[in-house]
N, C-alpha and C positions, 0 to 999 in steps of 0.2 A: 699456350704465354710463357717466353725464354724469362727468366732466372737473373736477377745481379753477376750467380757465380757466369751464365753462360753467356753472358756477354762483356764478361769479363775477360773472358776464356779467348771468345773470338778473338776482342778487341786488341789480345795478345799479337794472336795468330796474327791478324793485317800489318800490326805492326811492326810485325820479323818479315811478310812479307814483302812490304812498301819499300823498307830500308837494307833488300837483299840478304837480309842474315839467316834466310834459310838455305838447311844444304837439300842440293839437287832435289833428290829425293822427290822429299816433305814439299818444296817446291811446286814439283811436278803432279804430284797427289794432291796441291791447294787449289790450284789452277783445272784441276778438274772438277773435281769438289764446287770450285762456286759456277765452270762453266755448264752444272747439269743438279742444278740448288739454287732455283732462283732465287730463290729469302734470301739468301748470304748471299746472292753477287749482290743486294739491292741493302743490306745493311752491308756490303764493304760498300760500294756507293755513297751509302751515307754516310761513312767516315771517312770515308776521303774530302767528303764536301766540305765536316766537320774539321780539320786539317787544315785544307783551305783558305776556311774559315780561320783561324785563325794565326794565320800572313797576312792576309785582308786586315786584318785586327793591329795585328803590327805593322804595318805601311801605314796603316789611318795613323794609331799616334807615336811615329814617327813625323808624318809628314804634319801632323798637329803641331808637336814639340818644335818644326824650325820653321813653321808660319808665330805661333809666339814667338818665338825668339828675334824674328826678322822686325817684327809691330812692335818690338821694348827696346831696341832703337834709337840713340838721339836721331834728332829729323839729320842730324848734316853727317852723321855716318849711316842715313837710307840707302840702299842700292839705287842706284840711277837704270834701272835696265836689267833686263832677263840673263847675263851671259853673270855681270858679276853675281844672285842671285845663285846659278847653280855654281857659281864659285865660292861662295861664303858655305854653297851649304853641304857639300863639298867639303869644303876641308873644317865643319862646324864634325860632322861623320870621322873626321880620321881624329881631330883632340880627343872624340867621344871613344872609340875606341882602343884610342889609345891611352886612354885614361881607363878603360875598362880596362884592359891590357894588364896594367900596371895594378889595378886597386884585386883582381884575380892571385898573381902574382902571390902578391904581399902576404893574401888572406886566405891561398891552397898548397899545395905543392907545385914542384912545377914545372910536373908532367898534367899536371890540372888539365890548362885551358889549352889540351894539342889531346888528348886524351878522352876527357870526360866525357858520359852521353849526361848527352837532358835527360832526364824522363816527360816527356811529355803531360803527362797525369789518364786521365779516365776523361774518355770522351762523352760530357755532363750529358753531349745532343739526344742517348743513342736509349732508350727505351727509364728503363729502370735506376739508373744510372743520372740521372734527373734528382738526386737524395748528393752526389756528392756534386752540386753544385757551386753551391757559395764556397766546401775546401777546394776546386780543383781555381773558379775562378780570381780566387785570393791568394794562389802558388803561382800561379802565371805572370802577374803580378808584382811579384817578389812578396807580397804577408804574410809572411811562413807561420808568423807566428797567429795570425787570425785563422789561418790557413786552418792549425793544428784546433781550435777553439770548434772548428765550423765544424769538423769531422763526422758524417751521420751516423748515431746511436745503435743501430742496429746496422750495422751492415758488417760482414763477414772479419772475420779475427786476421786473415792473413792478409786482407786488404789496407784493414785497419793498422796491423802494427805493418806495414808496409809504408803506407802513406808520414806514420808519426815516423818511422827512422829518418826517408827521406826528405819530412821538414824540421826534423831536429839534425841535420845534415850540416840544412840552409841556413840554421840560425848560426851554425858552427858551438852544435854542442853535437862533442865524438862521440862521450859514452853514454849519452842516452839512446843515442842512434845507435851503437854498438848493441842498448837493448832491446830491443823493438828488434833490428832485423837480426836479432841471433833466436827470437821468437819460436817456441817446436811449432808452431803452426803451417811457420815457411816450410818447412822443410817437406813439403809433403805438398807445397806450393802450386800456382799457377808462377808466382811472384819469384822462386826460386832461384833464378837465375838471375834475376835486376837482387835481388835480394847482398847474392854474395858479392857480387859487384861490385854497390853501395855502402857493404861492409867494410870491402879493401881501403876502399875512401878513408873513412869510420876507422879503423888500424891504424894507419896513415898520420889520420891528426892527432892520436892521440900515442905519436912518437914509438906505436908497433909496428913500426916498420919489417921485421922479421916477419912477423905472423899473414903480415898486409902482402912481404912478398910473397910467399907460402900461398895464401888463397890468389893472387893472380894467377902464379905457374900451374893450379888447380886448372883452370879456366882454361891458361893458355893450350893446353892437352888435351881437350878436351871439344873435340870438332864442332859439335853438334852445340854448344853453348850461346849464344845471343853477340855472348861478348870476345872472343874467342881474339875475333882482330885489335880489341882494343888490349888486351893484356897483353900481346905478344907484344903491340909496342908500345906500351909504359914496360915493359920487360926489359925490352929494346934499348930505352930510351941511357939505361943505367943509373936511374934515380932514386930507386932500394936500393 
């Protein structure tokens, strides 16, 4: 029976493979392992189904919001044909996208919108990770304070430290995030690379730009780091 730690390690590998962030040699080795291990292949297929399920849920949420907006319009302004509806939907999306971009620009560093990699969270439909379901579901809908409260009591120390740091960062609490990302348990954890990346953002938010730059430099020169490309882009932007 797989443990929570085993599943988390597999998930991190799956994510790196799907996003094409594996070095060529590691990618080839993983593909060979998939071909030879039916159980691993099944777990990977479950992971892909979970990712697609999240995407579909987001599409349905957007559809419901558009329908709700349409229903609340006054009768005179109600669209009279399908072409108008399509045009109205596109206009709404543009407005929402612009608003979101401006909000992020005001709340985060200039390079965040372009280079910040959103953490998808744990795949709560995979075995023992169901204990994380309340926290992950809250995180994915932007309820970060609730996500902090819903963290499972008996989770791994490094996993808990990482997600406490992530949720704190999302709550614009960079000092708390730094404390969690600096937890000793993360030094040898499978979350070490991600923690260093998000720690750099926390350093930037507490106005420690030189320290943040140093972390990004270390990431950028490591060809095996999952966020090497993003770190290089951030440094090249000249924002630090």
